[in-house]
C-alpha positions in Angstrom: 3.9 18.2 3.7 7.6 17.6 4.3 9.6 14.7 5.7 13.0 14.7 7.4 15.2 11.7 8.2 18.5 12.0 10.0 20.2 15.2 9.0 18.4 15.6 5.7 15.0 16.8 4.4 13.8 14.0 2.1 11.0 16.0 0.4 8.9 19.0 0.9 5.9 20.8 -0.6 3.9 17.6 -1.2 0.1 18.2 -1.1 -2.9 16.3 -2.4 -6.3 15.1 -1.5 -8.2 11.9 -2.0 -12.0 11.5 -2.2 -13.9 8.2 -2.1 -13.3 6.3 -5.4 -10.1 8.1 -6.3 -6.6 6.8 -6.9 -3.2 8.5 -6.5 -0.2 7.3 -8.3 3.2 8.3 -6.8 6.2 8.4 -9.0 9.8 9.5 -8.7 13.4 8.3 -8.8 14.7 5.6 -6.4 15.4 7.2 -3.0 13.2 10.3 -3.7 10.9 9.4 -0.9 8.0 7.5 -2.4 7.9 4.8 0.2 8.5 7.3 2.9 5.4 9.2 1.8 3.3 6.0 2.2 4.8 5.5 5.7 3.7 9.0 6.6 0.2 8.2 5.3 0.2 5.0 7.3 1.1 6.8 10.5 4.5 5.1 10.8 6.3 8.5 10.5 5.4 12.0 11.6 5.6 14.8 9.0 8.3 17.5 9.6 5.8 20.0 8.3 2.2 19.9 7.3 -0.4 17.4 8.5 -2.5 14.5 7.4 -6.3 14.9 7.8 -8.7 11.9 7.6 -12.4 12.7 7.6 -15.5 10.6 7.8 -13.9 7.6 9.7 -16.3 7.8 12.6 -14.8 6.1 15.6 -12.1 4.3 13.6 -8.6 5.7 13.6 -6.7 6.3 10.4 -4.6 3.1 10.9 -7.9 1.1 11.3 -9.1 2.4 8.0 -6.1 1.4 5.8 -4.2 -1.5 4.4 -0.5 -1.1 3.8 1.4 -3.5 1.5 5.1 -2.6 1.4 8.1 -4.0 -0.5 8.3 -6.9 1.9 5.3 -9.3 1.7 5.2 -9.7 5.5 4.0 -13.3 5.3 4.8 -16.2 7.7 6.7 -18.7 5.7 5.8 -21.7 7.8 2.0 -21.1 7.4 0.0 -21.9 4.3 -1.3 -19.2 2.0 -4.8 -19.7 3.5 -3.5 -19.7 7.1 -1.7 -16.4 6.4 -4.9 -14.8 5.2 -6.9 -16.2 8.1 -4.5 -14.7 10.5 -4.6 -11.3 8.7 -8.5 -11.4 8.7 -8.7 -12.2 12.4 -6.0 -9.6 13.3 -7.3 -6.7 11.2 -11.0 -7.2 12.0 -13.9 -6.0 9.7 -13.8 -9.3 7.7 -14.8 -9.2 4.1 -13.9 -12.1 1.7 -13.2 -15.6 3.1 -9.5 -16.5 2.7 -10.2 -19.1 0.1 -12.3 -16.6 -1.9 -9.5 -14.0 -1.8 -6.9 -16.5 -3.0 -9.3 -17.5 -5.9 -9.6 -13.8 -6.8 -5.8 -13.5 -7.3 -5.6 -16.8 -9.1 -4.1 -18.9 -6.2 -6.9 -21.2 -5.2 -4.7 -24.2 -6.1 -2.0 -23.0 -3.7 -4.3 -22.4 -0.6 -2.8 -25.2 1.5 0.8 -24.8 0.4 3.3 -23.3 2.9 4.3 -19.8 1.7 7.9 -20.9 1.8 7.2 -23.1 -1.2 5.7 -20.3 -3.4 7.5 -18.3 -6.0 8.1 -14.6 -5.5 5.2 -13.7 -7.7 2.9 -16.1 -5.9 3.9 -14.7 -2.5 3.2 -11.2 -3.8 -0.3 -12.3 -4.8 -0.9 -13.7 -1.3 0.2 -10.4 0.2 -2.2 -8.5 -2.1 -5.0 -11.0 -1.2 -4.8 -9.6 2.3 -6.5 -6.5 0.9 -9.6 -8.6 0.3 -10.1 -10.4 3.6 -10.6 -7.3 5.8 -12.7 -4.3 4.8 -10.6 -1.1 4.8 -11.3 1.9 2.6 -7.7 3.2 2.0 -5.2 1.0 0.3 -1.5 2.1 0.5 0.5 0.0 -2.0 4.3 0.2 -2.4 5.3 -1.1 -5.9 2.3 -3.5 -6.0 3.2 -5.0 -9.3 6.7 -6.1 -8.1 7.3 -9.7 -9.2 3.9 -10.0 -10.9 3.6 -11.3 -14.5 1.5 -9.6 -17.1 -1.7 -11.6 -16.3 -1.3 -11.0 -12.5 -0.8 -7.3 -13.1 -4.1 -7.2 -15.0 -5.8 -9.1 -12.2 -4.5 -6.5 -9.7 -5.7 -3.6 -11.9 -9.2 -5.1 -11.9 -9.2 -5.5 -8.1 -8.1 -1.9 -7.7 -10.8 -0.6 -9.9 -13.5 -2.7 -8.1 -12.3 -1.3 -4.8 -12.7 2.2 -6.2 -16.2 1.4 -7.6 -17.4 0.9 -4.0 -15.9 4.1 -2.8 -12.4 2.8 -1.8 -9.3 4.9 -2.2 -5.8 4.0 -3.4 -2.4 5.5 -3.1 0.3 3.6 -4.8 4.0 4.1 -5.6 5.1 2.6 -8.9 7.8 2.5 -11.6 5.5 0.7 -14.0 2.1 2.0 -15.4 -0.9 0.9 -13.3 -3.4 1.9 -16.0 -5.9 3.1 -13.4 -8.6 5.3 -14.9 -8.5 9.0 -14.1 -5.8 8.5 -11.4 -4.2 11.5 -9.9 -0.4 11.6 -10.1 2.3 13.3 -8.1 6.0 13.0 -8.7 8.3 13.1 -5.6 11.6 15.0 -6.1 14.2 14.5 -3.4 14.8 17.8 -1.6 18.6 17.2 -1.1 18.7 20.1 1.4 20.9 19.3 4.4 19.5 20.4 7.7 21.6 22.9 9.7 24.1 21.2 12.0 23.7 21.7 15.7 25.3 25.0 16.7 24.9 26.5 13.2 22.6 29.2 12.0 
């Protein structure tokens, strides 16, 4: 698989497969295209070469089968933590945990009724990750999921990821820090740095 943006090919030759219960860790330098690869998997971009195949989803589309947590936490600051999760559950469908239960799972039960604007960066990140728990979706796409998390919260996240895998869930995550996921596959993205031909050339 390859990706192009503007006049440059970001990366090429990327290939992998994920089976139920497996995890993929994506590494590489800043700007290599790690986040771009997740956007391709999420259907936000179209590959310049190759294709993404999703099997066994039934009538659900790929986007209906995945959670995407990017660099930005994508929370509504004026709403409480619980209200943000209630909105996510109702919007995404296929409800799983109740919002209060999801906040408890990430250690934020005490902050359920606080507006997100009052939370620290690490707490907001945990609310964003709690969205994974309120709607059932088998594929989790996570862009630097440990960003702003302290050591204890990173361990909580690791346990949540492993539990998701135990029930057949799949994970693809970019990271600069070890995620310590058992038997995880790993690919390293190297920026192609090959300019595309200018119009009228070649």
